[in-house]
DRENPA-3360 file (N, C-alpha, C; in nm, 2 decimals, always signed):
BEGIN
1 = MPVRPALS = -2.67/+6.48/-5.16/-2.53/+6.37/-5.22/-2.53/+6.43/-5.35 ~ -2.46/+6.41/-5.48/-2.47/+6.45/-5.64/-2.56/+6.31/-5.69 ~ -2.62/+6.31/-5.79/-2.70/+6.24/-5.85/-2.65/+6.18/-5.99 ~ -2.61/+6.04/-5.97/-2.56/+5.99/-6.16/-2.67/+6.03/-6.23 ~ -2.63/+6.07/-6.36/-2.69/+6.03/-6.45/-2.72/+5.96/-6.52 ~ -2.85/+5.95/-6.60/-2.90/+5.81/-6.61/-2.83/+5.78/-6.76 ~ -2.80/+5.65/-6.78/-2.74/+5.62/-6.91/-2.81/+5.64/-6.99 ~ -2.75/+5.64/-7.16/-2.86/+5.71/-7.21/-2.89/+5.59/-7.33;
9 = PAIVTAVL = -3.02/+5.61/-7.38/-3.06/+5.49/-7.46/-2.94/+5.39/-7.51 ~ -2.86/+5.49/-7.63/-2.77/+5.46/-7.70/-2.68/+5.35/-7.63 ~ -2.65/+5.42/-7.50/-2.53/+5.31/-7.43/-2.59/+5.21/-7.38 ~ -2.74/+5.21/-7.34/-2.84/+5.06/-7.30/-2.82/+4.98/-7.45 ~ -2.83/+4.98/-7.58/-2.83/+4.97/-7.63/-2.73/+4.88/-7.66 ~ -2.61/+4.98/-7.69/-2.47/+4.89/-7.75/-2.44/+4.78/-7.60 ~ -2.51/+4.80/-7.51/-2.44/+4.68/-7.40/-2.54/+4.57/-7.40 ~ -2.63/+4.58/-7.44/-2.72/+4.46/-7.49/-2.69/+4.39/-7.62;
17 = LVAVVFLA = -2.64/+4.47/-7.70/-2.61/+4.40/-7.83/-2.44/+4.31/-7.82 ~ -2.36/+4.37/-7.71/-2.22/+4.28/-7.70/-2.31/+4.19/-7.58 ~ -2.36/+4.17/-7.55/-2.44/+4.06/-7.46/-2.43/+3.93/-7.55 ~ -2.58/+3.99/-7.59/-2.59/+3.88/-7.73/-2.52/+3.83/-7.78 ~ -2.41/+3.94/-7.89/-2.32/+3.87/-7.94/-2.23/+3.75/-7.86 ~ -2.19/+3.80/-7.73/-2.09/+3.71/-7.69/-2.17/+3.59/-7.62 ~ -2.28/+3.62/-7.57/-2.33/+3.49/-7.46/-2.42/+3.40/-7.58 ~ -2.46/+3.42/-7.69/-2.55/+3.39/-7.75/-2.52/+3.27/-7.80;
25 = PVVGQPPA = -2.35/+3.25/-7.84/-2.28/+3.10/-7.89/-2.28/+3.02/-7.71 ~ -2.33/+3.04/-7.61/-2.32/+2.98/-7.49/-2.42/+2.94/-7.47 ~ -2.52/+3.04/-7.42/-2.68/+3.04/-7.36/-2.76/+2.98/-7.45 ~ -2.79/+2.81/-7.42/-2.93/+2.78/-7.53/-2.84/+2.71/-7.66 ~ -2.69/+2.71/-7.69/-2.66/+2.71/-7.81/-2.64/+2.50/-7.84 ~ -2.74/+2.44/-7.90/-2.72/+2.32/-7.91/-2.61/+2.28/-7.93 ~ -2.55/+2.15/-7.90/-2.43/+2.11/-7.87/-2.39/+2.07/-8.07 ~ -2.24/+2.09/-8.09/-2.17/+2.11/-8.18/-2.16/+1.96/-8.26;
33 = ARPGLRKP = -2.17/+1.95/-8.39/-2.14/+1.85/-8.46/-2.04/+1.82/-8.47 ~ -1.98/+1.71/-8.45/-1.88/+1.64/-8.50/-1.83/+1.54/-8.60 ~ -1.80/+1.61/-8.69/-1.80/+1.54/-8.80/-1.76/+1.39/-8.84 ~ -1.80/+1.29/-8.92/-1.74/+1.19/-8.94/-1.77/+1.06/-8.79 ~ -1.81/+1.18/-8.66/-1.80/+1.05/-8.57/-1.97/+1.00/-8.56 ~ -1.95/+0.83/-8.56/-2.11/+0.82/-8.57/-2.09/+0.73/-8.42 ~ -2.23/+0.66/-8.35/-2.23/+0.60/-8.24/-2.14/+0.49/-8.27 ~ -2.08/+0.44/-8.13/-2.03/+0.31/-8.11/-2.11/+0.21/-8.12;
41 = AMTDTIRA = -2.07/+0.07/-8.18/-2.13/-0.09/-8.18/-2.03/-0.12/-8.10 ~ -2.09/-0.25/-8.08/-2.04/-0.36/-7.97/-1.90/-0.37/-8.04 ~ -1.89/-0.38/-8.17/-1.78/-0.41/-8.29/-1.64/-0.35/-8.25 ~ -1.69/-0.19/-8.22/-1.57/-0.10/-8.15/-1.51/-0.13/-8.00 ~ -1.54/-0.25/-7.97/-1.53/-0.27/-7.77/-1.43/-0.34/-7.80 ~ -1.35/-0.39/-7.69/-1.25/-0.50/-7.69/-1.25/-0.56/-7.56 ~ -1.22/-0.70/-7.56/-1.27/-0.80/-7.45/-1.14/-0.75/-7.34 ~ -1.18/-0.72/-7.23/-1.09/-0.70/-7.12/-1.09/-0.86/-7.02;
49 = TVYADNWF = -1.01/-0.90/-7.00/-0.99/-1.02/-6.90/-0.91/-1.05/-6.82 ~ -0.92/-1.07/-6.66/-0.87/-1.06/-6.57/-0.89/-1.15/-6.46 ~ -0.74/-1.21/-6.40/-0.75/-1.29/-6.31/-0.68/-1.22/-6.18 ~ -0.68/-1.27/-6.11/-0.62/-1.22/-6.00/-0.65/-1.26/-5.84 ~ -0.51/-1.30/-5.76/-0.53/-1.37/-5.64/-0.50/-1.26/-5.52 ~ -0.62/-1.20/-5.47/-0.77/-1.32/-5.50/-0.83/-1.17/-5.55 ~ -0.85/-1.09/-5.54/-0.98/-0.98/-5.60/-0.89/-0.86/-5.65 ~ -0.98/-0.81/-5.72/-0.96/-0.65/-5.79/-1.05/-0.57/-5.82;
57 = VLYVNGEQ = -1.04/-0.46/-5.84/-1.11/-0.32/-5.95/-1.05/-0.29/-6.02 ~ -1.11/-0.23/-6.15/-1.07/-0.21/-6.30/-1.08/-0.08/-6.32 ~ -1.02/+0.02/-6.36/-1.06/+0.13/-6.43/-0.94/+0.13/-6.55 ~ -1.06/+0.26/-6.66/-0.98/+0.25/-6.80/-1.00/+0.38/-6.81 ~ -0.92/+0.51/-6.82/-0.92/+0.60/-6.84/-0.97/+0.70/-6.72 ~ -0.97/+0.64/-6.59/-1.04/+0.73/-6.48/-1.14/+0.66/-6.45 ~ -1.18/+0.60/-6.57/-1.34/+0.51/-6.49/-1.36/+0.37/-6.49 ~ -1.43/+0.35/-6.35/-1.43/+0.19/-6.30/-1.51/+0.11/-6.40;
65 = VAVDSIAF = -1.47/+0.02/-6.48/-1.54/-0.10/-6.57/-1.56/-0.19/-6.47 ~ -1.51/-0.24/-6.44/-1.50/-0.39/-6.34/-1.49/-0.41/-6.22 ~ -1.56/-0.49/-6.15/-1.50/-0.50/-6.02/-1.51/-0.69/-5.98 ~ -1.44/-0.75/-5.92/-1.46/-0.85/-5.90/-1.57/-0.89/-5.81 ~ -1.64/-0.99/-5.88/-1.78/-0.99/-5.82/-1.71/-1.12/-5.72 ~ -1.65/-1.19/-5.67/-1.64/-1.28/-5.60/-1.53/-1.24/-5.48 ~ -1.52/-1.23/-5.37/-1.48/-1.13/-5.29/-1.32/-1.21/-5.27 ~ -1.30/-1.32/-5.25/-1.16/-1.42/-5.23/-1.20/-1.53/-5.30;
73 = LPHNVVAV = -1.28/-1.62/-5.26/-1.25/-1.72/-5.33/-1.43/-1.78/-5.36 ~ -1.40/-1.87/-5.48/-1.35/-1.95/-5.57/-1.22/-1.85/-5.64 ~ -1.12/-1.88/-5.69/-1.07/-1.77/-5.80/-1.13/-1.79/-5.92 ~ -1.18/-1.69/-5.97/-1.21/-1.64/-6.10/-1.17/-1.59/-6.21 ~ -1.21/-1.61/-6.31/-1.18/-1.53/-6.44/-1.28/-1.42/-6.46 ~ -1.27/-1.27/-6.47/-1.37/-1.17/-6.50/-1.34/-1.09/-6.65 ~ -1.46/-1.14/-6.73/-1.38/-1.08/-6.85/-1.55/-0.97/-6.91 ~ -1.50/-0.85/-6.95/-1.61/-0.74/-6.94/-1.56/-0.70/-7.07;
81 = DILPAYPM = -1.65/-0.62/-7.15/-1.63/-0.54/-7.28/-1.63/-0.41/-7.28 ~ -1.49/-0.35/-7.31/-1.46/-0.20/-7.31/-1.46/-0.13/-7.42 ~ -1.50/+0.00/-7.39/-1.46/+0.08/-7.53/-1.33/+0.20/-7.50 ~ -1.23/+0.14/-7.59/-1.11/+0.21/-7.55/-1.08/+0.35/-7.63 ~ -0.98/+0.38/-7.54/-0.99/+0.58/-7.60/-0.83/+0.58/-7.58 ~ -0.74/+0.60/-7.67/-0.58/+0.59/-7.65/-0.53/+0.73/-7.66 ~ -0.44/+0.79/-7.60/-0.36/+0.67/-7.46/-0.47/+0.68/-7.38 ~ -0.45/+0.50/-7.33/-0.51/+0.45/-7.27/-0.50/+0.44/-7.14;
89 = TIAVMARD = -0.55/+0.51/-6.99/-0.47/+0.44/-6.86/-0.53/+0.37/-6.84 ~ -0.48/+0.23/-6.76/-0.48/+0.16/-6.69/-0.48/+0.15/-6.56 ~ -0.56/+0.09/-6.46/-0.55/+0.11/-6.34/-0.62/+0.01/-6.27 ~ -0.53/-0.07/-6.22/-0.57/-0.19/-6.10/-0.54/-0.20/-5.97 ~ -0.65/-0.23/-5.90/-0.62/-0.25/-5.71/-0.65/-0.40/-5.72 ~ -0.51/-0.45/-5.66/-0.53/-0.63/-5.61/-0.53/-0.62/-5.51 ~ -0.60/-0.72/-5.48/-0.57/-0.76/-5.27/-0.56/-0.94/-5.32 ~ -0.51/-0.93/-5.21/-0.48/-1.09/-5.15/-0.60/-1.13/-5.06;
97 = NFDPQTGM = -0.58/-1.26/-5.03/-0.69/-1.24/-4.90/-0.61/-1.25/-4.79 ~ -0.64/-1.18/-4.70/-0.54/-1.17/-4.60/-0.65/-1.07/-4.47 ~ -0.65/-1.12/-4.32/-0.68/-1.06/-4.23/-0.55/-0.94/-4.20 ~ -0.68/-0.83/-4.18/-0.64/-0.70/-4.21/-0.55/-0.62/-4.06 ~ -0.58/-0.74/-3.95/-0.48/-0.68/-3.84/-0.38/-0.77/-3.89 ~ -0.33/-0.94/-3.92/-0.25/-0.99/-3.91/-0.16/-1.03/-4.04 ~ -0.23/-1.04/-4.13/-0.16/-1.03/-4.29/-0.19/-1.16/-4.31 ~ -0.27/-1.24/-4.21/-0.26/-1.41/-4.24/-0.36/-1.40/-4.32;
105 = EYANSQIG = -0.40/-1.56/-4.36/-0.51/-1.62/-4.44/-0.57/-1.74/-4.38 ~ -0.74/-1.75/-4.35/-0.74/-1.91/-4.30/-0.75/-1.93/-4.18 ~ -0.80/-1.83/-4.07/-0.79/-1.81/-3.95/-0.67/-1.82/-3.92 ~ -0.56/-1.70/-3.96/-0.42/-1.67/-3.94/-0.37/-1.80/-3.91 ~ -0.34/-1.92/-4.01/-0.29/-2.03/-4.01/-0.15/-2.00/-4.12 ~ -0.18/-1.94/-4.20/-0.10/-1.93/-4.31/-0.03/-1.79/-4.40 ~ +0.08/-1.77/-4.44/+0.05/-1.63/-4.55/+0.01/-1.70/-4.66 ~ -0.09/-1.58/-4.74/-0.06/-1.64/-4.84/-0.02/-1.52/-4.95;
113 = DGGLVLAF = -0.08/-1.57/-5.12/+0.05/-1.47/-5.21/-0.06/-1.43/-5.32 ~ -0.01/-1.34/-5.39/-0.10/-1.26/-5.48/-0.07/-1.30/-5.60 ~ -0.12/-1.20/-5.69/-0.06/-1.21/-5.84/-0.19/-1.15/-5.87 ~ -0.13/-1.13/-6.03/-0.22/-1.05/-6.11/-0.18/-1.09/-6.26 ~ -0.29/-1.07/-6.35/-0.24/-1.12/-6.48/-0.37/-1.05/-6.56 ~ -0.36/-1.00/-6.66/-0.46/-0.93/-6.75/-0.41/-0.89/-6.88 ~ -0.52/-0.98/-6.99/-0.51/-0.93/-7.12/-0.61/-0.88/-7.20 ~ -0.59/-0.76/-7.29/-0.66/-0.69/-7.38/-0.74/-0.72/-7.50;
121 = GDGTVTDG = -0.80/-0.72/-7.54/-0.84/-0.78/-7.68/-0.77/-0.68/-7.79 ~ -0.69/-0.57/-7.76/-0.61/-0.51/-7.83/-0.45/-0.56/-7.87 ~ -0.45/-0.65/-7.76/-0.31/-0.71/-7.74/-0.21/-0.59/-7.59 ~ -0.31/-0.56/-7.54/-0.24/-0.52/-7.40/-0.22/-0.60/-7.29 ~ -0.11/-0.63/-7.20/-0.11/-0.73/-7.12/-0.02/-0.73/-7.03 ~ -0.04/-0.78/-6.92/+0.03/-0.71/-6.82/+0.23/-0.79/-6.82 ~ +0.29/-0.72/-6.77/+0.41/-0.76/-6.81/+0.53/-0.66/-6.69 ~ +0.65/-0.65/-6.74/+0.73/-0.57/-6.63/+0.76/-0.46/-6.66;
129 = SWKARCVS = +0.66/-0.40/-6.78/+0.64/-0.25/-6.77/+0.55/-0.17/-6.70 ~ +0.48/-0.25/-6.66/+0.37/-0.18/-6.57/+0.40/-0.13/-6.43 ~ +0.35/-0.02/-6.34/+0.39/+0.01/-6.21/+0.30/-0.04/-6.11 ~ +0.41/-0.07/-5.99/+0.33/-0.14/-5.89/+0.36/-0.08/-5.78 ~ +0.28/-0.05/-5.68/+0.29/+0.04/-5.59/+0.22/-0.07/-5.46 ~ +0.28/-0.13/-5.33/+0.21/-0.21/-5.27/+0.16/-0.06/-5.12 ~ +0.05/-0.09/-5.11/-0.01/-0.01/-5.00/-0.04/-0.05/-4.88 ~ -0.03/-0.20/-4.85/-0.03/-0.27/-4.76/+0.01/-0.39/-4.74;
137 = RGPVGGDT = +0.08/-0.46/-4.61/+0.17/-0.56/-4.63/+0.17/-0.64/-4.48 ~ +0.17/-0.76/-4.50/+0.16/-0.80/-4.35/+0.19/-0.98/-4.35 ~ +0.21/-1.06/-4.29/+0.27/-1.00/-4.15/+0.41/-0.97/-4.18 ~ +0.41/-0.82/-4.12/+0.55/-0.77/-4.16/+0.65/-0.82/-4.07 ~ +0.79/-0.86/-4.22/+0.85/-0.96/-4.17/+0.87/-1.10/-4.17 ~ +0.75/-1.13/-4.19/+0.72/-1.29/-4.20/+0.70/-1.35/-4.07 ~ +0.66/-1.25/-3.94/+0.67/-1.28/-3.83/+0.56/-1.35/-3.84 ~ +0.52/-1.48/-3.78/+0.39/-1.54/-3.77/+0.36/-1.57/-3.61;
145 = TAPRVESE = +0.46/-1.53/-3.51/+0.41/-1.52/-3.39/+0.35/-1.40/-3.32 ~ +0.38/-1.27/-3.39/+0.31/-1.21/-3.33/+0.31/-1.12/-3.48 ~ +0.22/-1.15/-3.57/+0.22/-1.10/-3.67/+0.07/-0.92/-3.70 ~ +0.20/-0.85/-3.73/+0.09/-0.74/-3.76/+0.08/-0.69/-3.94 ~ +0.06/-0.59/-3.97/+0.02/-0.51/-4.06/+0.09/-0.36/-4.09 ~ +0.13/-0.32/-4.20/+0.14/-0.20/-4.24/+0.09/-0.14/-4.35 ~ +0.03/-0.08/-4.34/-0.07/+0.01/-4.45/+0.00/+0.16/-4.50 ~ -0.03/+0.21/-4.56/+0.00/+0.37/-4.58/-0.14/+0.39/-4.71;
153 = PIPADWFA = -0.16/+0.53/-4.65/-0.31/+0.60/-4.69/-0.29/+0.59/-4.86 ~ -0.41/+0.53/-4.97/-0.44/+0.52/-5.08/-0.43/+0.64/-5.20 ~ -0.33/+0.68/-5.26/-0.30/+0.82/-5.32/-0.43/+0.89/-5.36 ~ -0.45/+0.97/-5.32/-0.62/+1.03/-5.38/-0.59/+1.00/-5.56 ~ -0.71/+1.00/-5.64/-0.69/+0.98/-5.78/-0.57/+0.91/-5.81 ~ -0.55/+0.77/-5.75/-0.43/+0.72/-5.83/-0.49/+0.64/-5.93 ~ -0.60/+0.61/-5.93/-0.65/+0.59/-6.09/-0.66/+0.63/-6.23 ~ -0.68/+0.81/-6.18/-0.69/+0.88/-6.31/-0.59/+0.89/-6.38;
161 = AGFDDSSW = -0.63/+0.95/-6.54/-0.56/+0.91/-6.61/-0.44/+1.03/-6.59 ~ -0.46/+1.14/-6.51/-0.29/+1.24/-6.51/-0.24/+1.24/-6.40 ~ -0.27/+1.15/-6.31/-0.20/+1.11/-6.18/-0.05/+1.05/-6.21 ~ +0.02/+1.13/-6.15/+0.17/+1.11/-6.15/+0.22/+0.96/-6.11 ~ +0.25/+0.87/-6.17/+0.32/+0.76/-6.14/+0.45/+0.74/-6.15 ~ +0.54/+0.83/-6.18/+0.66/+0.84/-6.21/+0.76/+0.79/-6.07 ~ +0.70/+0.83/-5.96/+0.82/+0.79/-5.85/+0.76/+0.64/-5.83 ~ +0.66/+0.57/-5.87/+0.62/+0.42/-5.85/+0.75/+0.31/-5.91;
169 = PAAKEYTE = +0.78/+0.21/-5.85/+0.87/+0.13/-5.86/+0.82/+0.05/-5.97 ~ +0.89/-0.04/-6.07/+0.82/-0.14/-6.15/+0.75/-0.27/-6.12 ~ +0.68/-0.29/-6.20/+0.60/-0.42/-6.14/+0.71/-0.53/-6.16 ~ +0.71/-0.66/-6.09/+0.81/-0.77/-6.09/+0.69/-0.88/-6.16 ~ +0.77/-0.94/-6.25/+0.68/-1.05/-6.34/+0.72/-1.20/-6.23 ~ +0.66/-1.27/-6.23/+0.62/-1.41/-6.19/+0.62/-1.53/-6.27 ~ +0.65/-1.63/-6.24/+0.61/-1.71/-6.33/+0.48/-1.80/-6.29 ~ +0.46/-1.89/-6.38/+0.28/-1.95/-6.34/+0.34/-2.04/-6.25;
177 = EEIGPKQP = +0.44/-2.08/-6.21/+0.48/-2.22/-6.09/+0.51/-2.12/-5.95 ~ +0.51/-1.99/-5.94/+0.53/-1.94/-5.87/+0.38/-1.88/-5.81 ~ +0.29/-1.87/-5.90/+0.18/-1.83/-5.85/+0.09/-1.96/-5.84 ~ +0.13/-2.04/-5.92/-0.02/-2.18/-5.87/-0.16/-2.13/-5.94 ~ -0.17/-2.06/-6.03/-0.34/-2.02/-6.05/-0.41/-2.14/-6.12 ~ -0.55/-2.09/-6.05/-0.64/-2.22/-6.02/-0.71/-2.25/-6.19 ~ -0.77/-2.33/-6.19/-0.86/-2.38/-6.30/-0.88/-2.27/-6.40 ~ -0.98/-2.17/-6.36/-1.04/-2.06/-6.45/-0.92/-2.02/-6.55;
185 = YYDADFAG = -0.80/-1.96/-6.46/-0.69/-1.93/-6.53/-0.69/-1.98/-6.68 ~ -0.66/-2.10/-6.68/-0.64/-2.20/-6.79/-0.77/-2.21/-6.89 ~ -0.88/-2.16/-6.82/-0.98/-2.16/-6.92/-1.01/-2.03/-7.04 ~ -0.92/-1.96/-7.01/-0.92/-1.84/-7.05/-0.80/-1.83/-7.12 ~ -0.82/-1.71/-7.22/-0.70/-1.68/-7.29/-0.60/-1.60/-7.25 ~ -0.48/-1.61/-7.20/-0.40/-1.47/-7.18/-0.27/-1.46/-7.25 ~ -0.27/-1.53/-7.35/-0.12/-1.55/-7.43/-0.09/-1.40/-7.44 ~ +0.05/-1.45/-7.41/+0.15/-1.29/-7.44/+0.15/-1.24/-7.26;
193 = AKFIWSDD = +0.07/-1.25/-7.15/+0.04/-1.20/-7.03/+0.14/-1.24/-6.92 ~ +0.22/-1.16/-6.86/+0.31/-1.24/-6.74/+0.21/-1.16/-6.63 ~ +0.22/-1.27/-6.48/+0.16/-1.27/-6.40/+0.27/-1.16/-6.30 ~ +0.19/-1.02/-6.27/+0.31/-0.95/-6.21/+0.22/-0.93/-6.03 ~ +0.33/-0.87/-5.97/+0.32/-0.81/-5.82/+0.36/-0.69/-5.79 ~ +0.38/-0.66/-5.67/+0.50/-0.59/-5.62/+0.62/-0.68/-5.61 ~ +0.71/-0.65/-5.50/+0.85/-0.71/-5.50/+0.86/-0.83/-5.45 ~ +0.74/-0.79/-5.29/+0.73/-0.96/-5.24/+0.60/-1.02/-5.26;
201 = LKLDNVVL = +0.59/-1.09/-5.35/+0.47/-1.23/-5.34/+0.34/-1.25/-5.24 ~ +0.42/-1.23/-5.12/+0.38/-1.34/-5.02/+0.35/-1.20/-4.91 ~ +0.43/-1.13/-4.89/+0.40/-1.03/-4.78/+0.30/-0.89/-4.82 ~ +0.33/-0.91/-4.95/+0.26/-0.76/-5.01/+0.11/-0.79/-5.00 ~ +0.02/-0.73/-4.97/-0.16/-0.77/-4.99/-0.23/-0.67/-5.04 ~ -0.21/-0.57/-5.07/-0.28/-0.48/-5.13/-0.16/-0.41/-5.25 ~ -0.18/-0.43/-5.33/-0.10/-0.37/-5.48/-0.21/-0.27/-5.53 ~ -0.15/-0.16/-5.61/-0.18/-0.07/-5.71/-0.11/-0.07/-5.79;
209 = FRKRVAAP = -0.20/-0.09/-5.95/-0.11/-0.10/-6.06/-0.14/-0.01/-6.14 ~ -0.04/+0.06/-6.23/-0.10/+0.14/-6.37/+0.01/+0.14/-6.48 ~ -0.06/+0.16/-6.55/+0.02/+0.14/-6.71/-0.06/+0.24/-6.83 ~ +0.01/+0.29/-6.89/-0.03/+0.38/-6.99/-0.01/+0.33/-7.09 ~ -0.12/+0.30/-7.20/-0.11/+0.25/-7.35/-0.12/+0.40/-7.43 ~ +0.02/+0.38/-7.50/+0.01/+0.51/-7.58/-0.07/+0.48/-7.71 ~ -0.09/+0.35/-7.81/-0.17/+0.36/-7.91/-0.20/+0.16/-7.88 ~ -0.29/+0.15/-7.96/-0.30/-0.01/-7.97/-0.22/-0.08/-7.99;
217 = PDGRERTD = -0.15/-0.15/-7.95/-0.06/-0.30/-7.96/-0.06/-0.36/-8.07 ~ -0.20/-0.39/-8.08/-0.22/-0.46/-8.24/-0.24/-0.37/-8.37 ~ -0.19/-0.22/-8.35/-0.19/-0.18/-8.47/-0.30/-0.12/-8.51 ~ -0.41/-0.18/-8.50/-0.55/-0.14/-8.55/-0.60/+0.02/-8.49 ~ -0.64/+0.09/-8.60/-0.68/+0.20/-8.56/-0.81/+0.20/-8.54 ~ -0.84/+0.29/-8.40/-0.97/+0.29/-8.34/-1.08/+0.40/-8.34 ~ -1.15/+0.44/-8.35/-1.25/+0.57/-8.35/-1.25/+0.57/-8.19 ~ -1.20/+0.70/-8.15/-1.22/+0.78/-8.02/-1.33/+0.84/-8.03;
225 = FRGLNDVV = -1.45/+0.78/-7.91/-1.58/+0.82/-7.90/-1.59/+0.87/-7.76 ~ -1.43/+0.92/-7.74/-1.47/+1.01/-7.57/-1.58/+1.13/-7.59 ~ -1.65/+1.15/-7.53/-1.73/+1.32/-7.53/-1.81/+1.29/-7.60 ~ -1.87/+1.16/-7.62/-1.99/+1.13/-7.73/-2.11/+1.22/-7.68 ~ -2.14/+1.22/-7.57/-2.24/+1.28/-7.51/-2.24/+1.43/-7.49 ~ -2.17/+1.47/-7.54/-2.13/+1.63/-7.51/-2.15/+1.69/-7.70 ~ -2.18/+1.57/-7.80/-2.13/+1.65/-7.96/-2.28/+1.55/-7.99 ~ -2.33/+1.58/-8.15/-2.42/+1.51/-8.20/-2.34/+1.44/-8.28;
233 = PEGGPRRP = -2.37/+1.33/-8.29/-2.30/+1.23/-8.38/-2.34/+1.22/-8.50 ~ -2.27/+1.17/-8.60/-2.33/+1.17/-8.73/-2.48/+1.07/-8.76 ~ -2.53/+1.18/-8.82/-2.68/+1.11/-8.86/-2.74/+1.22/-8.76 ~ -2.72/+1.26/-8.67/-2.81/+1.38/-8.58/-2.88/+1.29/-8.47 ~ -2.92/+1.40/-8.40/-2.99/+1.38/-8.26/-3.13/+1.24/-8.32 ~ -3.18/+1.14/-8.24/-3.28/+1.06/-8.23/-3.40/+1.16/-8.25 ~ -3.53/+1.11/-8.34/-3.63/+1.13/-8.38/-3.71/+1.15/-8.24 ~ -3.82/+1.27/-8.23/-3.91/+1.23/-8.14/-3.97/+1.09/-8.14;
241 = GGGPGGGR = -4.00/+1.01/-8.04/-4.06/+0.92/-8.00/-3.97/+0.77/-8.02 ~ -3.85/+0.83/-8.05/-3.74/+0.74/-8.09/-3.73/+0.66/-8.23 ~ -3.78/+0.75/-8.31/-3.74/+0.70/-8.43/-3.84/+0.62/-8.53 ~ -3.83/+0.56/-8.65/-3.96/+0.48/-8.70/-4.06/+0.37/-8.58 ~ -4.22/+0.42/-8.61/-4.28/+0.37/-8.57/-4.25/+0.38/-8.37 ~ -4.21/+0.52/-8.35/-4.21/+0.55/-8.22/-4.09/+0.50/-8.11 ~ -3.97/+0.45/-8.19/-3.90/+0.37/-8.08/-3.94/+0.19/-8.09 ~ -4.04/+0.14/-8.14/-4.09/+0.01/-8.13/-3.97/-0.05/-8.22;
249 = RGGQRPPA = -3.98/-0.16/-8.22/-3.88/-0.26/-8.30/-3.96/-0.30/-8.43 ~ -3.85/-0.25/-8.52/-3.94/-0.26/-8.66/-4.01/-0.19/-8.69 ~ -4.08/-0.08/-8.64/-4.19/+0.00/-8.67/-4.34/-0.08/-8.62 ~ -4.29/-0.15/-8.54/-4.46/-0.22/-8.57/-4.55/-0.17/-8.42 ~ -4.68/-0.16/-8.43/-4.75/-0.14/-8.32/-4.76/-0.22/-8.21 ~ -4.77/-0.20/-8.07/-4.82/-0.29/-8.01/-4.93/-0.37/-8.01 ~ -4.96/-0.50/-7.95/-5.05/-0.57/-7.98/-5.22/-0.48/-7.92 ~ -5.31/-0.48/-7.99/-5.46/-0.44/-7.95/-5.51/-0.48/-7.84;
257 = GPGGADR = -5.57/-0.41/-7.76/-5.66/-0.46/-7.63/-5.78/-0.50/-7.71 ~ -5.88/-0.50/-7.56/-6.00/-0.56/-7.61/-6.06/-0.48/-7.74 ~ -6.17/-0.52/-7.79/-6.20/-0.43/-7.86/-6.16/-0.36/-7.99 ~ -6.03/-0.39/-8.00/-5.93/-0.39/-8.10/-5.89/-0.23/-8.10 ~ -5.93/-0.18/-8.00/-5.81/-0.08/-7.92/-5.68/-0.06/-7.93 ~ -5.60/+0.01/-7.92/-5.46/+0.03/-7.83/-5.47/-0.01/-7.69 ~ -5.39/-0.04/-7.66/-5.39/-0.02/-7.51/-5.32/+0.10/-7.46;
% end
């Protein structure tokens, strides 16, 4: 069979040069600096305050940021600090207290009701502009003699920023009297926020909510810190050892051990 001629040294050299030119910026290249970007401080965060009847999980821009630590009772308010970035997509799953087979509560003795209210420190609040989709309801038709539940699969990535919620109906606003919130609600600041749920406050037990906030409602300009771990913030990387004093507060050395030697 014919023998292929060997590549000349000149061709081999040219191929290597091309590889160096095109791969060098990718392989082993340090993160690029992002001019003007600094590390965020707590003053860059906003407070997210949520009251749900009875339980919720909260996502911001596709990331889970809060889960109600009390499953159903007592009713509680959850407040956490978040680092916002706009446009900001907020997604909440809220659940009423209900038996998964009957849709009723308290040993199947009654039908419960839901309710969600949320307020962010940037002025974002719950109202009828949110989207709401019920994914579990019962007792179907309000039938308490032969109660049953109807549920549908929860859409994949329903909490993601790019999820298409255009077909979801609008949330329905409810009055404080219709919800009947417990004392923790009154101890928190929900000024301007409305209670929301899907169309049936009593029979809809699991509801998904979404809201896209294009810009801060309070008009305050805020730094976008997304992708911070992929760039070098202003001031460069941390010095080896954590900065002055090897990362110890104030540059102080640790206490000396027996005999005056460091431990």
